[in-house]
C-alpha positions in Angstrom: 19.7 -42.0 21.2 21.8 -44.9 21.9 20.1 -47.7 23.8 21.4 -51.2 25.9 19.2 -54.0 26.4 21.4 -56.2 28.9 20.4 -58.4 31.7 22.3 -60.2 34.6 22.0 -63.5 34.0 21.5 -65.8 30.3 17.8 -66.7 29.6 15.8 -64.0 30.7 14.9 -62.7 27.3 17.0 -59.8 26.8 17.6 -60.6 23.1 13.7 -61.1 22.8 12.9 -57.6 24.3 15.8 -56.1 21.7 14.1 -57.8 18.7 10.5 -56.5 19.6 11.5 -53.0 20.4 13.4 -52.5 17.5 10.6 -54.8 15.1 7.9 -52.1 16.6 10.2 -49.0 15.9 11.1 -49.8 12.4 7.6 -49.3 11.5 7.8 -45.3 12.0 11.7 -44.9 12.3 14.8 -46.0 11.1 16.4 -48.4 13.8 19.9 -49.7 14.0 20.2 -53.1 15.9 23.5 -54.4 17.5 23.8 -58.3 18.6 26.8 -57.8 20.8 26.6 -61.0 21.9 29.4 -61.7 19.7 30.1 -65.4 21.7 26.2 -66.6 20.9 24.7 -64.1 18.2 21.0 -65.0 18.1 19.6 -61.7 16.7 19.8 -63.0 13.1 17.6 -65.8 14.1 14.4 -63.4 14.0 15.4 -61.3 10.9 16.6 -64.0 9.0 18.3 -61.8 5.6 21.1 -61.8 3.4 23.8 -60.3 4.7 27.6 -59.1 3.6 30.7 -60.3 6.1 33.8 -58.1 6.8 36.5 -59.1 8.8 37.2 -57.8 11.7 41.3 -57.6 12.5 43.8 -56.6 15.6 47.4 -55.8 15.0 49.6 -58.4 16.6 53.4 -58.4 16.8 55.8 -60.4 14.6 59.2 -61.4 15.7 62.3 -60.5 12.7 64.8 -63.1 14.1 67.5 -61.9 11.7 67.2 -58.5 13.9 66.4 -59.9 17.3 69.1 -60.0 19.7 66.6 -61.9 22.2 67.5 -59.3 25.0 64.4 -60.2 26.4 62.6 -56.6 26.8 59.6 -57.3 25.1 59.0 -60.2 27.2 59.6 -58.1 30.4 57.3 -55.1 29.1 54.4 -57.5 28.1 52.1 -58.3 31.0 50.2 -60.7 29.7 53.2 -63.1 28.8 51.9 -63.1 25.0 56.0 -63.1 24.2 58.2 -65.4 26.1 62.0 -64.7 24.9 64.5 -67.6 25.1 67.9 -67.6 24.4 67.7 -68.2 20.9 64.3 -67.6 20.0 60.9 -65.3 20.8 57.6 -67.1 21.0 54.3 -65.5 20.5 51.2 -66.8 21.8 48.2 -65.1 20.1 45.6 -65.9 22.0 47.0 -63.7 25.2 48.2 -61.3 23.0 46.0 -57.2 23.7 47.5 -55.8 21.0 49.2 -52.6 22.9 51.5 -52.4 20.5 54.0 -51.8 23.4 56.4 -54.3 22.1 57.3 -52.3 19.2 58.2 -49.5 21.3 60.6 -51.2 23.4 62.4 -53.3 21.2 66.0 -51.9 21.0 66.8 -53.2 17.5 63.4 -52.4 15.8 63.0 -56.6 15.6 59.1 -56.4 16.1 56.0 -54.9 13.5 52.4 -55.8 13.5 50.2 -57.5 11.0 46.6 -57.6 11.2 44.7 -61.2 12.5 41.7 -61.9 12.2 39.7 -62.0 15.3 36.1 -62.4 14.2 33.4 -60.9 11.4 30.7 -58.3 11.5 27.6 -59.0 9.1 25.5 -56.4 7.8 22.1 -56.4 6.9 19.1 -55.0 5.8 16.3 -57.7 7.1 13.2 -55.2 6.6 12.6 -51.4 5.5 14.0 -49.3 8.2 15.8 -51.7 10.4 19.8 -52.3 10.1 21.2 -55.2 11.9 24.8 -55.8 12.6 26.0 -58.6 14.1 29.7 -59.6 15.6 30.8 -62.9 15.8 34.3 -63.6 17.3 36.0 -66.7 15.9 36.2 -70.1 17.9 38.8 -70.0 20.3 39.5 -66.5 20.3 38.8 -64.9 23.3 38.8 -61.2 22.6 35.2 -60.1 22.1 35.6 -56.4 23.1 37.2 -55.4 19.7 34.4 -57.2 17.5 32.0 -55.6 19.8 33.9 -51.9 19.9 34.1 -52.3 15.6 30.6 -53.2 15.4 29.3 -50.0 17.6 31.7 -48.0 15.3 29.6 -48.8 12.4 26.6 -47.8 13.6 27.9 -44.7 15.7 26.1 -41.8 13.1 22.7 -44.2 13.5 19.9 -42.0 15.2 18.6 -44.7 17.4 20.4 -47.8 18.1 20.1 -50.4 19.8 22.7 -53.1 21.9 22.2 -56.4 22.3 24.5 -57.1 24.8 26.2 -60.4 26.2 24.7 -61.9 29.9 26.1 -61.2 32.7 28.6 -58.2 33.9 31.7 -58.7 31.9 34.1 -57.3 29.8 31.9 -57.7 26.5 29.7 -56.2 28.4 30.8 -53.1 29.8 32.0 -52.5 26.5 28.8 -52.8 24.9 27.1 -50.3 27.7 29.8 -47.7 26.8 28.4 -44.4 25.6 24.6 -45.8 25.6 21.9 -43.2 26.9 20.3 -45.8 28.7 20.0 -49.4 29.1 17.4 -52.0 29.9 18.1 -54.3 32.4 15.9 -57.3 31.8 15.3 -59.8 34.9 13.2 -62.5 36.0 10.8 -62.9 39.6 13.7 -66.0 40.8 16.4 -66.1 43.8 18.9 -66.2 40.4 17.0 -63.2 38.8 17.1 -61.0 41.4 21.0 -61.6 42.8 22.4 -61.2 39.1 19.8 -58.1 38.5 22.0 -56.5 41.5 25.7 -57.1 39.6 24.0 -55.6 36.7 22.9 -52.5 38.3 25.6 -52.0 40.1 27.7 -52.1 36.9 25.1 -49.7 35.1 25.5 -46.8 38.0 29.4 -47.1 37.9 28.9 -46.5 34.4 26.6 -43.7 35.0 24.5 -45.1 32.2 20.2 -44.6 33.9 18.9 -47.8 34.1 14.7 -49.1 33.7 13.7 -52.5 34.7 11.5 -55.1 32.4 10.1 -57.9 34.2 10.0 -61.0 32.2 7.8 -64.6 32.6 6.1 -62.5 35.9 4.2 -65.1 37.7 2.4 -61.9 39.6 4.7 -62.9 43.0 7.0 -60.0 42.0 7.5 -58.4 45.2 10.6 -58.8 46.4 12.1 -57.6 42.8 9.6 -54.3 42.7 11.4 -53.9 46.8 14.7 -54.0 45.2 13.5 -51.9 42.4 12.0 -48.8 44.7 15.0 -49.3 47.0 17.3 -48.0 44.2 15.0 -45.7 42.5 14.8 -47.6 39.2 11.5 -47.6 37.5 10.0 -50.8 35.8 9.7 -49.9 32.6 7.6 -53.2 31.7 6.1 -56.8 32.8 5.7 -59.5 30.6 3.3 -62.2 31.8 4.3 -65.9 32.0 2.1 -67.0 29.3 1.8 -70.1 27.2 0.9 -68.6 24.0 3.9 -66.4 24.4 5.8 -69.0 25.4 5.1 -71.1 22.3 6.1 -67.4 20.3 9.2 -67.1 20.9 10.1 -71.3 21.1 9.6 -70.7 17.7 12.0 -68.0 17.5 8.9 -65.6 16.1 8.5 -62.2 17.0 6.2 -61.1 19.8 5.0 -58.2 18.0 4.4 -59.5 14.6 2.0 -62.4 16.3 0.4 -60.3 18.5 0.1 -56.8 17.4 -1.4 -55.9 20.7 2.3 -55.9 22.5 3.3 -53.2 20.1 1.7 -50.3 22.1 3.7 -52.1 25.3 7.1 -51.7 23.3 6.4 -47.8 21.4 5.8 -47.2 25.6 9.1 -48.7 26.6 10.8 -47.0 24.1 8.8 -43.7 25.1 10.0 -43.9 28.6 14.0 -45.2 28.0 13.7 -41.8 26.3 12.8 -40.1 29.3 15.3 -42.2 31.1 18.1 -40.7 28.6 16.8 -37.2 28.6 15.7 -37.3 25.1 12.5 -35.8 24.5 10.3 -37.7 21.3 
């Protein structure tokens, strides 16, 4: 089963939920955790361990100026402005390139070939028995997060239980992380901003056809608006985590709630059972 943990906004406790769910499940079954928040990954802070790192590359064009006659067809084809052809040379802007390969096909002289360009890395670690962690990390200044997320998910594709911790929001990297998942946990908080962004996240999950359930984090007991929204959209509230000083202190230290408060493991086991039901998986 592939499960995504997402949120409409940052700071809701999405990574905390993903980390504690993986920690709890790993006591009994093999679990793979994929950090798809490649611009600001943080699951490795919950699970420090030695890691092996591999580069993620994408193909980008190289123009052979000894063959190019500067006809401009490659520049006309590129909808992203990655190639600009002047009268005496072709200029390439790698940050704008989406690696579609179209320029190599439209060049009548065969003056363009591709070579790999690194955009980030994936770190693989085994922080505890039954738990594998893939951490995607985008190189500083690179705008293309999606290929790294895709590569990290491919590494975990054959594993039986995969939990993807997405980036916050509803941008392309989040859509890529959600794609192909069997169910989604949307972590929210009962604030005006939390409810506003939850609406956006629910819309994305619905458009992708992924069944979703809600976790309310830092609840002060005044969840009426969030509960009304969930009821109106036929969304189950899978779990509620209270606004608690001790829980906040554990999270503030970067520790795991289920490790320091073992009684919470039962709640996270129940969360997984409910997610399995959402996905139509019998466990």
